[in-house]
C-alpha positions as CSV (number, residue, x, y, z in Angstrom):
1,X,24.8,135.6,72.0
2,X,24.5,132.4,70.0
3,X,28.2,132.4,69.3
4,X,29.2,132.9,72.9
5,X,26.8,129.9,73.7
6,X,28.3,127.7,71.2
7,X,31.9,128.4,72.5
8,X,30.8,127.8,76.1
9,X,29.4,124.4,75.3
10,X,32.5,123.7,73.1
11,X,34.7,124.3,75.9
12,X,32.8,122.2,78.3
13,X,32.8,119.4,75.9
14,X,36.5,119.6,75.4
15,X,37.0,119.2,79.1
16,X,34.8,116.2,79.1
17,X,36.5,114.7,76.3
18,X,39.8,115.4,77.8
19,X,38.7,113.9,81.1
20,X,37.3,110.8,79.4
21,X,40.5,110.4,77.4
22,X,42.7,110.7,80.6
23,X,40.5,108.2,82.4
24,X,41.0,106.0,79.3
25,X,44.7,105.7,79.8
26,X,46.3,102.7,81.5
27,X,47.5,103.0,85.1
28,X,51.1,102.8,84.1
29,X,50.6,105.3,81.4
30,X,49.5,107.9,84.3
31,X,52.1,107.0,86.7
32,X,55.0,107.3,84.2
33,X,54.8,111.0,84.5
34,X,54.1,111.2,88.2
35,X,55.3,108.1,90.3
36,X,58.8,108.8,92.2
37,X,61.9,107.5,90.7
38,X,62.7,103.7,92.4
39,X,65.2,103.8,95.1
40,X,68.7,103.2,93.9
41,X,70.2,99.9,94.9
42,X,73.0,99.9,97.4
43,X,75.9,97.7,97.9
44,X,78.2,97.0,100.9
45,X,81.8,95.3,100.2
46,X,84.5,94.2,102.3
47,X,88.4,94.9,101.6
48,X,91.0,92.9,103.1
49,X,94.6,94.1,103.0
50,X,98.1,92.7,103.5
51,X,99.1,95.8,105.6
52,X,98.5,96.8,109.1
53,X,95.6,99.0,109.5
54,X,96.1,102.6,108.4
55,X,99.9,102.0,108.0
56,X,101.4,105.2,106.2
57,X,101.4,105.0,102.6
58,X,100.2,101.3,102.1
59,X,97.3,101.0,104.6
60,X,96.2,104.6,104.2
61,X,96.0,104.0,100.4
62,X,93.7,101.3,100.8
63,X,91.5,103.5,103.0
64,X,91.6,106.2,100.5
65,X,90.6,104.0,97.9
66,X,87.6,102.8,100.0
67,X,86.8,106.5,100.6
68,X,87.1,107.5,97.0
69,X,84.6,104.7,96.0
70,X,82.0,105.7,98.5
71,X,82.3,109.5,97.6
72,X,82.0,108.9,94.0
73,X,79.2,106.6,94.1
74,X,77.3,108.9,96.4
75,X,77.1,106.2,99.2
76,X,75.5,103.6,96.7
77,X,78.7,101.4,97.2
78,X,80.6,101.4,100.7
79,X,83.9,99.6,101.3
80,X,84.8,98.5,104.7
81,X,88.7,98.1,105.1
82,X,90.2,95.2,107.3
83,X,93.9,95.4,108.0
84,X,96.2,92.4,108.1
85,X,94.9,90.0,110.6
86,X,91.7,91.6,111.2
87,X,89.5,89.3,109.1
88,X,92.2,87.1,107.5
89,X,96.0,86.7,107.7
90,X,98.0,89.3,105.7
91,X,99.1,86.6,102.9
92,X,95.5,84.9,102.7
93,X,93.7,87.9,101.0
94,X,94.0,86.4,97.6
95,X,92.1,83.2,98.6
96,X,89.7,85.4,100.8
97,X,88.8,87.5,97.8
98,X,88.7,84.4,95.4
99,X,86.1,82.5,97.8
100,X,83.9,85.6,98.2
101,X,84.8,86.2,101.9
102,X,85.6,89.7,100.7
103,X,84.8,91.6,97.6
104,X,88.0,93.3,97.3
105,X,91.8,93.0,98.6
106,X,94.7,95.0,98.4
107,X,98.2,93.7,98.2
108,X,100.9,92.8,95.7
109,X,101.0,90.0,93.2
110,X,104.5,88.6,94.1
111,X,102.7,87.5,97.4
112,X,100.7,84.9,95.5
113,X,103.7,83.3,93.6
114,X,102.5,79.9,94.9
115,X,99.4,80.1,92.6
116,X,101.7,80.9,89.7
117,X,105.4,82.2,89.4
118,X,104.1,84.5,86.5
119,X,102.1,86.7,88.8
120,X,105.3,88.1,89.9
121,X,105.8,90.2,86.7
122,X,102.9,92.3,87.6
123,X,104.3,93.5,90.7
124,X,108.1,94.1,90.2
125,X,111.1,92.4,88.6
126,X,114.6,93.1,90.0
127,X,116.6,95.4,87.8
128,X,113.2,95.8,85.9
129,X,111.1,98.6,85.2
130,X,110.5,101.5,87.5
131,X,107.0,102.9,88.5
132,X,106.6,105.2,85.4
133,X,107.5,102.4,83.2
134,X,105.3,99.8,85.0
135,X,102.2,102.1,84.8
136,X,102.9,102.7,81.1
137,X,103.2,98.9,80.3
138,X,100.1,98.1,82.4
139,X,97.8,100.7,80.8
140,X,99.2,101.4,77.6
141,X,101.5,98.4,76.7
142,X,99.2,95.6,77.0
143,X,100.4,94.4,80.6
144,X,96.8,94.8,82.1
145,X,95.2,92.4,79.6
146,X,97.7,89.8,80.6
147,X,97.2,90.4,84.2
148,X,93.4,89.9,83.8
149,X,94.3,86.7,81.9
150,X,96.5,85.5,84.6
151,X,93.9,86.2,87.2
152,X,90.7,84.9,85.3
153,X,90.9,81.3,86.3
154,X,90.6,82.4,90.0
155,X,87.6,84.6,89.5
156,X,89.6,87.8,90.3
157,X,89.9,91.0,88.4
158,X,93.3,93.0,89.1
159,X,93.8,96.8,88.9
160,X,96.9,98.6,89.7
161,X,96.3,100.6,93.0
162,X,99.4,102.0,94.2
163,X,103.3,102.2,93.5
164,X,106.0,102.7,95.9
165,X,108.7,103.9,93.4
166,X,112.3,102.7,93.6
167,X,112.7,101.0,97.1
168,X,115.7,100.8,99.4
169,X,117.9,97.7,99.3
170,X,117.2,97.0,103.1
171,X,118.5,96.9,106.7
172,X,121.2,94.7,107.7
173,X,122.8,94.0,110.9
174,X,126.3,93.8,109.4
175,X,128.1,95.7,106.7
176,X,128.0,94.2,103.1
177,X,131.2,94.6,101.7
178,X,131.4,91.6,99.2
179,X,129.3,88.6,97.9
180,X,130.5,86.5,100.8
181,X,128.5,88.8,103.0
182,X,125.3,87.5,101.5
183,X,126.2,83.9,102.1
184,X,124.1,82.4,104.9
185,X,122.1,85.7,105.3
186,X,118.5,85.2,106.5
187,X,116.6,88.2,104.8
188,X,113.1,88.9,104.4
189,X,112.7,89.5,100.7
190,X,109.7,88.4,98.6
191,X,109.2,87.6,95.0
192,X,111.9,87.1,92.4
193,X,114.3,89.1,94.6
194,X,114.1,86.4,97.1
195,X,115.2,83.7,94.4
196,X,118.1,86.0,93.4
197,X,119.3,86.3,96.8
198,X,118.9,82.5,97.3
199,X,121.3,82.1,94.3
200,X,123.8,84.4,95.8
201,X,124.0,82.1,99.0
202,X,121.4,83.8,101.1
203,X,118.1,82.4,102.7
204,X,115.2,84.4,101.7
205,X,112.2,84.6,103.9
206,X,108.6,85.9,103.1
207,X,106.9,87.6,106.3
208,X,104.3,90.2,106.4
209,X,105.3,93.7,107.4
210,X,103.7,93.5,110.9
211,X,106.2,90.7,111.8
212,X,109.4,92.2,110.7
213,X,110.5,94.1,113.7
214,X,110.2,91.4,116.1
215,X,112.0,89.1,113.7
216,X,115.0,91.4,113.4
217,X,115.1,92.2,117.2
218,X,115.0,88.6,118.0
219,X,117.6,87.6,115.3
220,X,115.2,85.5,113.5
221,X,116.3,87.6,110.5
222,X,119.8,89.1,109.8
223,X,118.1,91.6,107.3
224,X,115.0,92.8,106.0
225,X,113.6,95.0,103.1
226,X,110.5,96.6,103.4
227,X,109.8,99.8,101.3
228,X,111.7,102.9,101.9
229,X,112.4,105.6,104.4
230,X,108.8,106.8,104.8
231,X,107.5,103.4,105.7
232,X,110.7,102.2,107.3
233,X,110.9,105.0,109.8
234,X,107.2,104.3,110.8
235,X,108.2,100.7,111.7
236,X,111.1,101.7,113.6
237,X,113.7,99.6,111.9
238,X,116.6,101.8,112.9
239,X,116.0,100.4,116.4
240,X,117.2,97.0,115.3
241,X,119.5,97.6,112.5
242,X,121.9,100.5,111.6
243,X,123.0,99.6,108.0
244,X,120.8,100.8,105.5
245,X,121.6,100.1,102.0
246,X,120.7,101.3,98.5
247,X,119.6,101.0,95.7
248,X,116.5,98.7,95.6
249,X,117.7,96.5,92.9
250,X,115.0,93.9,93.9
251,X,112.1,96.3,93.7
252,X,112.7,99.3,91.2
253,X,109.1,100.2,91.0
254,X,106.6,97.8,92.9
255,X,103.0,97.8,91.6
256,X,100.3,97.3,94.4
257,X,97.2,95.8,93.4
258,X,93.4,95.8,94.2
259,X,92.1,92.5,93.5
260,X,88.2,92.3,92.8
261,X,85.9,89.4,93.0
262,X,84.5,89.0,89.6
263,X,81.0,87.8,90.5
264,X,80.7,90.8,93.0
265,X,81.9,93.1,90.4
266,X,79.5,91.8,87.7
267,X,76.5,92.5,90.0
268,X,77.4,96.2,90.0
269,X,75.7,98.5,87.5
270,X,78.0,99.8,84.8
271,X,78.4,103.2,86.5
272,X,79.8,101.7,89.8
273,X,82.0,99.4,88.0
274,X,83.6,102.4,86.3
275,X,83.9,104.0,89.6
276,X,85.7,101.1,91.2
277,X,88.1,100.8,88.4
278,X,89.0,104.5,88.1
279,X,89.2,105.0,92.0
280,X,92.1,102.5,91.7
281,X,93.6,104.5,88.9
282,X,93.6,107.6,91.3
283,X,95.0,105.8,94.3
284,X,97.7,104.2,92.1
285,X,99.1,107.8,90.9
286,X,98.5,109.2,94.4
287,X,100.4,106.6,96.4
288,X,103.5,107.2,94.1
289,X,103.2,110.8,94.7
290,X,103.0,110.5,98.5
291,X,106.2,108.3,98.5
292,X,108.0,110.8,96.4
293,X,106.9,113.6,98.5
294,X,107.8,111.9,102.0
295,X,110.8,109.7,101.5
296,X,113.6,112.3,101.7
297,X,112.1,114.0,104.8
298,X,112.1,110.6,106.3
299,X,115.5,109.6,105.3
300,X,117.0,112.8,106.7
301,X,115.2,112.0,110.1
302,X,116.8,108.4,110.0
303,X,120.2,109.9,109.5
304,X,120.1,113.0,111.5
305,X,117.9,111.8,114.5
306,X,118.7,108.2,114.7
307,X,122.2,108.0,113.3
308,X,121.3,105.4,110.6
309,X,124.3,104.4,108.5
310,X,123.2,105.0,104.8
311,X,125.4,103.1,102.2
312,X,125.4,102.1,98.6
313,X,125.9,98.4,97.8
314,X,129.4,97.6,96.3
315,X,129.4,97.6,92.6
316,X,130.6,94.0,92.2
317,X,127.7,92.8,94.5
318,X,125.2,94.7,92.2
319,X,126.8,93.2,89.2
320,X,126.5,89.8,90.5
321,X,123.1,90.4,91.5
322,X,122.2,91.6,88.1
323,X,123.6,88.5,86.4
324,X,121.6,86.2,88.8
325,X,118.5,88.3,88.2
326,X,118.9,87.8,84.4
327,X,119.1,84.0,84.9
328,X,116.1,83.8,87.2
329,X,113.9,85.8,85.1
330,X,114.9,84.1,81.9
331,X,114.2,80.6,83.4
332,X,110.8,81.8,84.6
333,X,110.0,82.8,81.1
334,X,110.6,79.0,80.0
335,X,108.2,77.5,82.6
336,X,105.1,77.8,80.3
337,X,103.8,79.4,77.3
338,X,101.8,82.0,79.3
339,X,104.9,83.0,81.1
340,X,106.8,83.3,77.7
341,X,104.0,85.7,76.6
342,X,104.1,87.8,79.6
343,X,108.0,87.9,79.6
344,X,108.1,88.9,76.0
345,X,105.5,91.7,76.5
346,X,107.4,93.0,79.6
347,X,110.9,92.7,78.3
348,X,110.0,94.2,74.8
349,X,108.4,97.1,76.5
350,X,111.1,97.6,78.9
351,X,113.8,97.9,76.2
352,X,111.7,100.1,74.1
353,X,110.9,102.7,76.8
354,X,114.6,102.5,77.9
355,X,115.7,103.9,74.6
356,X,113.4,106.9,75.2
357,X,114.5,107.4,78.6
358,X,118.2,107.5,77.6
359,X,117.4,110.8,75.6
360,X,114.8,112.0,77.8
361,X,114.7,111.3,81.8
362,X,118.5,110.0,82.0
363,X,119.7,112.8,79.8
364,X,117.8,115.3,81.6
365,X,119.0,114.2,84.9
366,X,122.6,114.2,84.0
367,X,122.3,117.9,82.7
368,X,120.3,119.0,85.8
369,X,122.4,117.4,88.4
370,X,125.9,118.1,86.9
């Protein structure tokens, strides 16, 4: 009985000691185990684009990028997309992102050549690398690091966010049978391709996509390039021009970009930063896949339903355009030391990968399609 009384007393004592110890803990020490987690911070961004709202391939990829960011972040980062002209004009989105009017933009680097001619290397180079080669250079050949360096003075972070693959040479209201047919030609063609056309005697014009149909219809343009059959069918260019030429010598694999305001990006926690960048990688590949899947169906519709005349540019025209392109790119490389660095990186990678493709892609196509 004494033993039971002792144990009983010991139990009560232990409870008293435990309670005293608990009450002696600091307030924070108690709540560390029991207080609910603090609500996660959320962010709302705007994305401005150079494309008409929900335009197939280009505009829809911007929407897909915004959707992915929202889903992958569990709603912590939402992005509202504005088409060309809804918030800012199509060709003003670089400045809008730079100034913080929008946290993101979706466009192409050659649209900002007035900032620096070197930017054009990060979109496309006439007779240059195709989509697969561009992606490889950017992500595994040092191209992205140079691209970031180019945009850093503007407080902008670039990311590849789409590629159209090899484009068409464009729509013409007259046949192109010789170099003479290019002289005096008013053609919408941006970037380095526009400078090549200028040296061939044409007049390059840079207009956003939404203005091209009317310009062709009214005669303000004699020719226009846009992308390829999938997009060109959607714009209805077959109604204003019947001659549709290939190959797209001027844009063999055009990289589309997401541009991100650096200050806004740095305010995000690390996991959301990673989501933004990796969502761009997903959309970058997905856009190329979509164009590959859709272009031939659209081309057949243009030919069979709308009577479009599809032709290959004459060899002598392509040869001269190639020569002029080499001159244009070489001159650009000499404009400043940074341009030289970018050119050397681009050209060295292109030459290296071309050797591999000679015995892989090119050799395989020759065997498969013989």
